[in-house]
FIKOLZA-1660 file (N, C-alpha, C; in steps of 0.1 Angstrom, whole numbers, plus 5000, padded with zeros to 4 digits):
% residues 95
   i   px   py   pz ch aa at
   1 8017 1548 2958  A  M  N
   1 8007 1543 2949  A  M CA
   1 7999 1532 2954  A  M  C
   2 7986 1533 2956  A  K  N
   2 7977 1523 2961  A  K CA
   2 7974 1514 2949  A  K  C
   3 7974 1501 2952  A  R  N
   3 7970 1491 2942  A  R CA
   3 7957 1485 2946  A  R  C
   4 7947 1488 2937  A  I  N
   4 7933 1484 2940  A  I CA
   4 7929 1473 2931  A  I  C
   5 7924 1462 2937  A  L  N
   5 7919 1451 2929  A  L CA
   5 7904 1452 2928  A  L  C
   6 7899 1451 2916  A  L  N
   6 7884 1453 2913  A  L CA
   6 7879 1440 2907  A  L  C
   7 7870 1434 2913  A  A  N
   7 7865 1421 2908  A  A CA
   7 7850 1420 2906  A  A  C
   8 7847 1413 2895  A  C  N
   8 7833 1409 2893  A  C CA
   8 7832 1395 2888  A  C  C
   9 7821 1390 2884  A  G  N
   9 7820 1376 2879  A  G CA
   9 7830 1373 2868  A  G  C
  10 7830 1381 2858  A  S  N
  10 7838 1378 2846  A  S CA
  10 7851 1386 2845  A  S  C
  11 7852 1397 2853  A  G  N
  11 7864 1406 2852  A  G CA
  11 7863 1416 2841  A  G  C
  12 7851 1417 2835  A  I  N
  12 7850 1426 2824  A  I CA
  12 7839 1436 2825  A  I  C
  13 7826 1431 2824  A  A  N
  13 7815 1440 2823  A  A CA
  13 7813 1449 2835  A  A  C
  14 7808 1443 2846  A  T  N
  14 7805 1451 2858  A  T CA
  14 7817 1458 2864  A  T  C
  15 7828 1452 2864  A  S  N
  15 7840 1459 2870  A  S CA
  15 7844 1471 2862  A  S  C
  16 7842 1471 2848  A  T  N
  16 7845 1482 2840  A  T CA
  16 7836 1494 2844  A  T  C
  17 7823 1492 2847  A  A  N
  17 7814 1502 2851  A  A CA
  17 7818 1508 2864  A  A  C
  18 7821 1499 2874  A  V  N
  18 7825 1503 2887  A  V CA
  18 7839 1510 2887  A  V  C
  19 7848 1506 2879  A  N  N
  19 7861 1512 2877  A  N CA
  19 7859 1527 2875  A  N  C
  20 7851 1531 2865  A  G  N
  20 7849 1545 2862  A  G CA
  20 7843 1553 2874  A  G  C
  21 7834 1547 2882  A  K  N
  21 7828 1554 2893  A  K CA
  21 7839 1555 2904  A  K  C
  22 7847 1545 2907  A  I  N
  22 7857 1546 2918  A  I CA
  22 7867 1556 2914  A  I  C
  23 7872 1556 2901  A  S  N
  23 7882 1565 2897  A  S CA
  23 7877 1579 2898  A  S  C
  24 7865 1582 2895  A  K  N
  24 7859 1595 2896  A  K CA
  24 7859 1600 2911  A  K  C
  25 7855 1591 2920  A  I  N
  25 7854 1594 2934  A  I CA
  25 7868 1597 2939  A  I  C
  26 7878 1588 2936  A  L  N
  26 7892 1591 2940  A  L CA
  26 7897 1604 2935  A  L  C
  27 7895 1606 2922  A  D  N
  27 7900 1619 2916  A  D CA
  27 7894 1631 2923  A  D  C
  28 7881 1631 2926  A  E  N
  28 7874 1642 2932  A  E CA
  28 7878 1644 2946  A  E  C
  29 7884 1634 2952  A  N  N
  29 7889 1635 2966  A  N CA
  29 7904 1637 2968  A  N  C
  30 7910 1641 2957  A  G  N
  30 7924 1644 2957  A  G CA
  30 7934 1633 2956  A  G  C
  31 7930 1621 2951  A  F  N
  31 7938 1610 2949  A  F CA
  31 7942 1607 2934  A  F  C
  32 7940 1617 2926  A  A  N
  32 7944 1615 2912  A  A CA
  32 7959 1611 2910  A  A  C
  33 7962 1601 2903  A  G  N
  33 7975 1597 2900  A  G CA
  33 7982 1589 2912  A  G  C
  34 7974 1586 2922  A  Q  N
  34 7979 1579 2934  A  Q CA
  34 7974 1565 2935  A  Q  C
  35 7968 1560 2925  A  Y  N
  35 7963 1546 2925  A  Y CA
  35 7963 1540 2912  A  Y  C
  36 7963 1526 2912  A  K  N
  36 7962 1518 2900  A  K CA
  36 7951 1508 2902  A  K  C
  37 7942 1507 2893  A  I  N
  37 7931 1497 2895  A  I CA
  37 7933 1486 2885  A  I  C
  38 7933 1474 2890  A  T  N
  38 7934 1462 2882  A  T CA
  38 7921 1454 2883  A  T  C
  39 7915 1451 2871  A  Q  N
  39 7903 1443 2871  A  Q CA
  39 7906 1428 2869  A  Q  C
  40 7897 1420 2876  A  T  N
  40 7899 1405 2875  A  T CA
  40 7886 1398 2877  A  T  C
  41 7886 1385 2875  A  K  N
  41 7874 1377 2878  A  K CA
  41 7875 1374 2893  A  K  C
  42 7863 1373 2899  A  I  N
  42 7863 1371 2914  A  I CA
  42 7869 1357 2917  A  I  C
  43 7869 1348 2908  A  A  N
  43 7875 1335 2910  A  A CA
  43 7890 1336 2912  A  A  C
  44 7897 1347 2907  A  D  N
  44 7911 1349 2908  A  D CA
  44 7915 1359 2919  A  D  C
  45 7905 1365 2925  A  A  N
  45 7908 1376 2934  A  A CA
  45 7916 1372 2946  A  A  C
  46 7912 1361 2953  A  A  N
  46 7919 1357 2965  A  A CA
  46 7933 1354 2963  A  A  C
  47 7937 1347 2952  A  S  N
  47 7951 1343 2949  A  S CA
  47 7959 1356 2945  A  S  C
  48 7953 1366 2940  A  M  N
  48 7960 1378 2937  A  M CA
  48 7960 1388 2948  A  M  C
  49 7952 1387 2958  A  S  N
  49 7950 1397 2968  A  S CA
  49 7962 1401 2976  A  S  C
  50 7971 1392 2978  A  E  N
  50 7983 1396 2987  A  E CA
  50 7991 1407 2980  A  E  C
  51 7990 1409 2967  A  N  N
  51 7997 1420 2960  A  N CA
  51 7990 1433 2959  A  N  C
  52 7978 1434 2966  A  F  N
  52 7970 1446 2965  A  F CA
  52 7967 1452 2978  A  F  C
  53 7964 1465 2979  A  D  N
  53 7961 1472 2991  A  D CA
  53 7946 1469 2996  A  D  C
  54 7937 1468 2986  A  F  N
  54 7923 1464 2990  A  F CA
  54 7916 1459 2977  A  F  C
  55 7905 1452 2980  A  L  N
  55 7897 1446 2969  A  L CA
  55 7883 1453 2970  A  L  C
  56 7878 1457 2958  A  V  N
  56 7864 1461 2957  A  V CA
  56 7858 1451 2948  A  V  C
  57 7847 1445 2952  A  A  N
  57 7841 1434 2944  A  A CA
  57 7825 1436 2944  A  A  C
  58 7820 1432 2932  A  T  N
  58 7805 1433 2930  A  T CA
  58 7799 1419 2934  A  T  C
  59 7806 1412 2942  A  T  N
  59 7801 1399 2947  A  T CA
  59 7804 1398 2962  A  T  C
  60 7801 1386 2967  A  M  N
  60 7805 1384 2981  A  M CA
  60 7820 1384 2982  A  M  C
  61 7826 1386 2994  A  A  N
  61 7840 1385 2996  A  A CA
  61 7844 1371 2995  A  A  C
  62 7855 1369 2987  A  P  N
  62 7860 1355 2985  A  P CA
  62 7867 1350 2998  A  P  C
  63 7868 1337 2999  A  Q  N
  63 7875 1330 3010  A  Q CA
  63 7890 1333 3008  A  Q  C
  64 7897 1332 3019  A  N  N
  64 7912 1333 3019  A  N CA
  64 7917 1346 3014  A  N  C
  65 7910 1357 3015  A  L  N
  65 7914 1370 3010  A  L CA
  65 7925 1376 3019  A  L  C
  66 7935 1382 3013  A  K  N
  66 7947 1387 3020  A  K CA
  66 7948 1402 3020  A  K  C
  67 7937 1409 3018  A  C  N
  67 7937 1423 3018  A  C CA
  67 7923 1427 3023  A  C  C
  68 7921 1440 3027  A  P  N
  68 7907 1445 3031  A  P CA
  68 7898 1444 3019  A  P  C
  69 7885 1441 3022  A  F  N
  69 7874 1440 3012  A  F CA
  69 7864 1451 3013  A  F  C
  70 7861 1457 3002  A  V  N
  70 7850 1468 3001  A  V CA
  70 7839 1463 2992  A  V  C
  71 7827 1462 2998  A  P  N
  71 7815 1458 2989  A  P CA
  71 7813 1468 2978  A  P  C
  72 7812 1463 2966  A  G  N
  72 7810 1472 2954  A  G CA
  72 7797 1471 2947  A  G  C
  73 7787 1463 2952  A  V  N
  73 7774 1462 2945  A  V CA
  73 7767 1476 2945  A  V  C
  74 7770 1483 2956  A  C  N
  74 7763 1497 2957  A  C CA
  74 7767 1506 2945  A  C  C
  75 7778 1504 2939  A  F  N
  75 7782 1513 2928  A  F CA
  75 7774 1509 2915  A  F  C
  76 7768 1497 2915  A  L  N
  76 7760 1493 2904  A  L CA
  76 7745 1498 2906  A  L  C
  77 7741 1497 2919  A  T  N
  77 7727 1500 2922  A  T CA
  77 7725 1515 2925  A  T  C
  78 7736 1521 2929  A  G  N
  78 7735 1535 2933  A  G CA
  78 7728 1537 2947  A  G  C
  79 7726 1526 2954  A  V  N
  79 7719 1526 2967  A  V CA
  79 7730 1524 2978  A  V  C
  80 7730 1533 2988  A  N  N
  80 7738 1532 3000  A  N CA
  80 7753 1531 2997  A  N  C
  81 7758 1540 2989  A  T  N
  81 7772 1540 2984  A  T CA
  81 7781 1546 2995  A  T  C
  82 7776 1554 3004  A  K  N
  82 7784 1561 3014  A  K CA
  82 7793 1552 3022  A  K  C
  83 7788 1541 3028  A  P  N
  83 7798 1533 3036  A  P CA
  83 7809 1527 3027  A  P  C
  84 7807 1523 3015  A  S  N
  84 7818 1518 3007  A  S CA
  84 7827 1530 3003  A  S  C
  85 7822 1541 2999  A  I  N
  85 7830 1553 2996  A  I CA
  85 7839 1557 3008  A  I  C
  86 7833 1557 3019  A  D  N
  86 7840 1561 3031  A  D CA
  86 7852 1551 3034  A  D  C
  87 7849 1538 3032  A  K  N
  87 7859 1528 3035  A  K CA
  87 7871 1529 3025  A  K  C
  88 7867 1532 3012  A  I  N
  88 7877 1533 3001  A  I CA
  88 7886 1545 3005  A  I  C
  89 7880 1557 3008  A  L  N
  89 7888 1569 3011  A  L CA
  89 7897 1566 3024  A  L  C
  90 7891 1559 3034  A  E  N
  90 7899 1556 3046  A  E CA
  90 7911 1547 3042  A  E  C
  91 7909 1537 3034  A  L  N
  91 7920 1528 3030  A  L CA
  91 7930 1536 3021  A  L  C
  92 7926 1545 3014  A  M  N
  92 7936 1553 3006  A  M CA
  92 7945 1562 3014  A  M  C
  93 7940 1566 3026  A  K  N
  93 7948 1574 3035  A  K CA
  93 7958 1566 3043  A  K  C
  94 7956 1553 3044  A  Q  N
  94 7965 1545 3052  A  Q CA
  94 7979 1543 3045  A  Q  C
  95 7989 1542 3054  A  D  N
  95 8002 1539 3048  A  D CA
  95 8005 1525 3046  A  D  C
% end
């Protein structure tokens, strides 16, 4: 089970929209039931990161992050999503 941390400014609005998009991508690529997404504020992401497999954020990567970072702004804009999707799928395949 992959633990995905999803962060935006408040931990509510934008991350909820991105959560649906990432869940759809993962399910369509055969990862249904193999992940758990936790939403948080970007201010709390670094301190929580050691307990997660990777962070997707709609902001800049926070300082002192202890897991891989995936840029998530593209899931809001719909522009240039392929690099972030590829990275998420690659991280999902890692042990």
